[in-house]
C-alpha positions as CSV (number, residue, x, y, z in Angstrom):
1,M,-43.9,-53.2,69.6
2,K,-42.1,-51.0,72.0
3,L,-38.4,-50.6,71.2
4,L,-35.8,-49.3,73.6
5,R,-32.0,-49.1,74.0
6,I,-30.3,-50.0,77.2
7,G,-26.8,-49.3,78.4
8,A,-24.3,-46.5,79.0
9,P,-24.1,-43.6,76.5
10,G,-22.6,-44.8,73.3
11,A,-22.9,-48.4,74.3
12,E,-26.7,-48.9,74.2
13,K,-28.0,-52.3,73.2
14,P,-31.3,-52.6,71.2
15,A,-34.1,-54.3,73.0
16,A,-37.9,-54.6,73.1
17,L,-40.1,-53.9,76.1
18,V,-42.0,-56.9,77.5
19,G,-44.8,-56.1,80.0
20,D,-44.3,-53.0,82.1
21,N,-40.6,-53.2,83.2
22,H,-39.0,-56.2,81.5
23,Y,-37.1,-56.4,78.2
24,V,-35.7,-58.9,75.7
25,D,-32.3,-58.3,74.2
26,L,-32.1,-58.0,70.4
27,S,-28.4,-57.2,70.1
28,D,-27.7,-60.5,68.5
29,V,-30.0,-59.8,65.6
30,V,-30.0,-56.0,65.4
31,T,-26.9,-53.8,65.3
32,D,-28.9,-50.7,66.3
33,F,-32.2,-48.9,65.7
34,D,-30.7,-46.7,63.1
35,E,-31.1,-45.6,59.5
36,A,-29.9,-49.0,58.2
37,F,-32.3,-50.9,60.4
38,F,-35.4,-48.9,59.5
39,G,-34.5,-48.6,55.9
40,A,-34.2,-52.4,55.5
41,G,-37.6,-53.2,56.9
42,G,-36.2,-54.0,60.3
43,L,-39.5,-53.6,62.2
44,D,-41.1,-56.4,60.2
45,R,-38.1,-58.6,60.6
46,I,-37.9,-58.4,64.4
47,A,-41.6,-58.7,65.1
48,P,-41.7,-62.5,65.2
49,I,-38.4,-62.6,67.1
50,I,-39.8,-60.4,69.8
51,A,-43.0,-62.5,70.0
52,E,-41.0,-65.7,70.5
53,R,-38.6,-64.2,73.1
54,A,-41.4,-62.5,75.0
55,A,-42.6,-65.9,76.0
56,T,-39.6,-66.1,78.4
57,G,-40.8,-63.1,80.3
58,G,-37.7,-61.2,79.6
59,E,-35.2,-59.6,82.0
60,P,-36.0,-56.8,84.5
61,I,-34.8,-53.3,83.4
62,G,-34.1,-52.5,87.1
63,D,-31.8,-49.6,87.5
64,Q,-30.1,-49.9,84.1
65,R,-29.9,-46.7,82.0
66,I,-32.4,-46.3,79.2
67,G,-31.0,-44.4,76.2
68,A,-32.9,-42.7,73.4
69,P,-34.8,-45.4,71.6
70,I,-33.2,-44.6,68.3
71,A,-29.6,-44.0,67.3
72,R,-28.5,-40.5,66.4
73,P,-30.7,-39.6,63.5
74,H,-29.7,-38.1,60.2
75,Q,-31.7,-35.0,61.2
76,I,-34.2,-33.6,63.7
77,I,-36.9,-31.4,62.3
78,C,-39.2,-29.4,64.6
79,V,-42.6,-27.8,64.1
80,G,-43.2,-24.5,65.8
81,L,-46.5,-23.2,67.2
82,N,-48.4,-26.4,66.2
83,Y,-50.9,-26.3,69.0
84,S,-53.7,-23.7,68.8
85,D,-53.7,-23.1,72.6
86,H,-49.9,-22.8,72.7
87,A,-49.9,-20.2,69.9
88,A,-52.5,-18.3,71.9
89,E,-50.4,-18.2,75.1
90,T,-47.4,-16.8,73.2
91,G,-49.6,-14.1,71.6
92,Q,-48.7,-15.3,68.1
93,A,-51.0,-16.0,65.2
94,V,-52.0,-19.5,64.3
95,P,-49.7,-20.4,61.3
96,S,-51.3,-21.1,58.0
97,E,-48.6,-23.6,57.2
98,P,-46.3,-25.6,59.5
99,I,-43.3,-23.5,60.8
100,L,-40.2,-25.7,60.4
101,F,-36.8,-25.5,61.9
102,T,-34.0,-27.8,62.6
103,K,-32.4,-29.1,65.8
104,S,-28.9,-30.5,66.0
105,P,-29.0,-34.3,66.0
106,N,-26.4,-34.5,68.8
107,T,-28.9,-33.0,71.2
108,L,-30.5,-36.5,71.5
109,V,-30.1,-38.1,75.0
110,G,-32.0,-40.7,77.0
111,P,-35.3,-40.0,78.7
112,N,-33.8,-39.7,82.2
113,D,-30.5,-38.2,81.4
114,D,-29.5,-34.8,82.9
115,V,-30.4,-31.6,80.9
116,R,-27.5,-29.2,81.0
117,I,-28.1,-25.4,80.8
118,P,-25.8,-23.9,78.2
119,R,-23.3,-21.1,78.9
120,G,-24.8,-17.7,78.8
121,A,-28.4,-19.0,79.1
122,T,-30.9,-16.8,80.9
123,K,-34.3,-18.4,79.7
124,P,-34.1,-22.2,79.6
125,D,-37.6,-23.7,79.0
126,W,-39.4,-27.0,78.6
127,E,-41.7,-28.5,76.0
128,V,-43.4,-31.9,76.1
129,E,-43.9,-33.1,72.6
130,L,-44.9,-36.1,70.4
131,G,-42.0,-37.2,68.2
132,I,-42.4,-39.0,64.9
133,V,-39.7,-41.5,63.8
134,I,-39.5,-42.0,60.1
135,G,-39.6,-45.6,58.9
136,K,-38.5,-45.3,55.2
137,R,-37.0,-42.8,52.8
138,T,-39.6,-40.2,52.3
139,S,-39.8,-37.6,49.5
140,Y,-42.6,-35.9,47.6
141,L,-45.5,-38.0,49.1
142,D,-48.6,-37.7,46.9
143,T,-51.2,-37.7,49.6
144,V,-51.4,-37.2,53.4
145,H,-52.6,-40.8,53.7
146,D,-49.3,-42.0,52.1
147,A,-47.5,-40.8,55.3
148,H,-48.9,-43.7,57.3
149,D,-46.6,-46.1,55.5
150,H,-43.5,-43.9,56.1
151,I,-43.8,-43.7,59.9
152,A,-42.0,-46.2,62.1
153,G,-43.7,-45.0,65.3
154,W,-44.1,-42.5,68.0
155,V,-41.8,-41.3,70.9
156,L,-42.1,-38.9,73.8
157,V,-39.8,-35.9,73.5
158,N,-38.8,-33.0,75.7
159,D,-37.9,-30.2,73.2
160,V,-35.8,-28.2,75.7
161,S,-35.3,-24.6,74.5
162,E,-33.3,-21.5,75.5
163,R,-35.7,-18.6,74.7
164,A,-33.2,-15.8,74.8
165,F,-31.0,-17.6,72.3
166,Q,-34.1,-18.5,70.2
167,M,-36.0,-15.2,70.2
168,E,-33.6,-12.4,71.1
169,R,-30.3,-13.2,69.3
170,G,-31.5,-12.9,65.7
171,G,-31.2,-15.5,63.0
172,Q,-32.8,-18.9,63.2
173,W,-34.5,-20.7,66.1
174,L,-31.9,-23.5,66.0
175,K,-29.6,-21.5,68.2
176,G,-32.1,-21.8,71.1
177,K,-32.8,-25.4,70.4
178,S,-29.5,-27.1,69.8
179,A,-27.5,-27.1,73.1
180,E,-26.2,-30.4,74.3
181,T,-28.8,-32.6,76.0
182,F,-31.7,-30.5,74.7
183,N,-33.6,-33.4,73.2
184,P,-34.4,-36.2,75.7
185,A,-36.4,-38.9,73.9
186,G,-38.0,-42.1,75.0
187,P,-38.2,-44.3,77.0
188,W,-39.4,-46.3,74.0
189,L,-40.3,-46.1,70.3
190,V,-44.0,-47.2,70.1
191,T,-45.0,-48.6,66.7
192,Q,-48.2,-47.3,65.1
193,D,-50.3,-50.4,65.8
194,E,-49.9,-49.8,69.6
195,V,-51.6,-46.4,69.5
196,E,-55.3,-46.3,68.7
197,S,-55.5,-42.5,68.0
198,V,-52.3,-40.5,67.9
199,T,-54.4,-37.3,67.6
200,D,-56.1,-37.8,71.0
201,L,-53.3,-38.5,73.5
202,G,-53.1,-36.7,76.8
203,M,-49.7,-35.1,77.6
204,W,-48.3,-33.4,80.6
205,L,-45.1,-31.9,82.2
206,D,-44.3,-31.1,85.8
207,V,-41.4,-29.0,87.1
208,N,-40.5,-29.7,90.7
209,D,-43.8,-31.6,91.1
210,V,-45.8,-28.5,89.9
211,R,-48.0,-29.2,86.9
212,R,-47.0,-26.8,84.1
213,Q,-48.3,-28.4,80.9
214,N,-51.5,-30.4,80.7
215,G,-52.7,-30.8,77.1
216,S,-53.7,-33.2,74.3
217,T,-52.5,-33.9,70.8
218,S,-56.1,-33.1,69.8
219,T,-55.3,-29.4,69.8
220,M,-52.6,-29.9,67.1
221,I,-53.1,-27.6,64.2
222,F,-51.3,-29.9,61.8
223,D,-51.5,-33.6,62.6
224,P,-48.5,-36.0,62.3
225,Y,-49.5,-37.4,58.9
226,F,-50.0,-33.9,57.4
227,I,-46.6,-32.9,58.8
228,V,-44.8,-35.8,57.2
229,H,-46.5,-35.2,53.9
230,Y,-45.8,-31.5,54.1
231,I,-42.1,-31.8,55.0
232,S,-41.6,-34.4,52.2
233,Q,-42.3,-31.6,49.7
234,F,-39.2,-29.7,50.8
235,M,-36.6,-32.2,51.8
236,V,-35.9,-35.9,51.9
237,L,-36.5,-37.6,55.2
238,E,-34.3,-40.6,55.9
239,P,-35.2,-43.7,57.9
240,G,-34.7,-43.0,61.6
241,D,-35.1,-39.3,61.3
242,L,-37.0,-37.6,64.1
243,I,-39.7,-35.0,63.9
244,N,-40.8,-33.0,67.0
245,T,-44.3,-31.9,66.4
246,G,-44.9,-29.0,68.8
247,T,-46.1,-28.5,72.4
248,P,-49.3,-27.6,74.2
249,P,-49.6,-24.5,76.5
250,G,-47.8,-24.2,79.8
251,V,-44.2,-23.5,78.8
252,G,-42.2,-21.2,81.0
253,M,-42.3,-18.4,78.4
254,G,-46.1,-18.4,78.4
255,L,-46.5,-18.1,82.2
256,T,-47.2,-14.9,84.1
257,P,-44.6,-14.2,85.5
258,Q,-42.4,-16.2,83.2
259,V,-40.6,-19.1,84.8
260,W,-37.2,-20.5,83.6
261,L,-35.3,-23.7,84.5
262,Q,-32.6,-23.5,87.1
263,P,-29.9,-26.0,88.2
264,G,-31.5,-28.5,90.5
265,D,-34.9,-28.4,88.9
266,V,-36.5,-31.7,88.0
267,M,-38.7,-32.2,85.0
268,T,-41.1,-35.1,84.7
269,L,-43.3,-35.6,81.7
270,G,-45.4,-38.1,79.8
271,I,-47.7,-38.9,76.9
272,D,-50.5,-41.5,77.1
273,G,-49.1,-44.8,76.0
274,L,-45.6,-43.5,75.3
275,G,-44.2,-43.7,78.8
276,T,-42.6,-41.0,81.1
277,Q,-39.4,-39.2,81.5
278,R,-37.5,-37.6,84.4
279,Q,-34.6,-35.1,84.0
280,T,-32.6,-33.2,86.5
281,V,-31.3,-29.8,85.3
282,V,-27.6,-29.2,85.8
283,A,-25.4,-26.1,85.6
284,P,-23.3,-25.1,82.5
285,R,-20.0,-26.9,82.1
């Protein structure tokens, strides 16, 4: 299944993708793709409903806004320096354990919404990433294999960052990660059965039609299942939580000379099988 939410911000309706650009409305059977939905086994419940409604061909998405495919999660957890080639471009050592940091859940926006530069920013940057959506309450998993049963699916994410806030202002990285609009997600949540090998997905990001990132999940240091098992040893993950798993090389910070986002820039990005995004960068409010 590929789940999406359609409508204005704050008024999105849950739906499922049918074909390439049609959808079936699920708002009569699902309140939202949120903690309650995932925690109550919602994916299994809606599968036969989607199959039945898909026979109608669905409705065209057209120019309707697509929101983030999940409601605001309990938490967003991020993994830093999780690609060997990205660690190399930043000049930092490959970590022996996952580097974890948090990102404010209210950063979550739709895949094609504007990205707003925060006040005082001097080094806004981009990061195409694979996101993990948690499917059930997760704590102290015994094995890495157990993580398979705790994942609802995968989602394309742009982990937008402000490097000066992150690296030069002291304290924790969350300051450079948590500005409004800094976590475009979607266009859809793709369930595990739709992806043959999540550790071999091509991923890319362009800025103003210039290819900046061109990588693969195959260069991840810690794969998604290891990450979920690892995080579960330190905190409880709730249904609907989002984990951003790191980015391949080509971020603005790693270029020579460095390149930072400016108002008017357009980012386009994608991951094999997970769809594409397009954001316009806008000035601080």
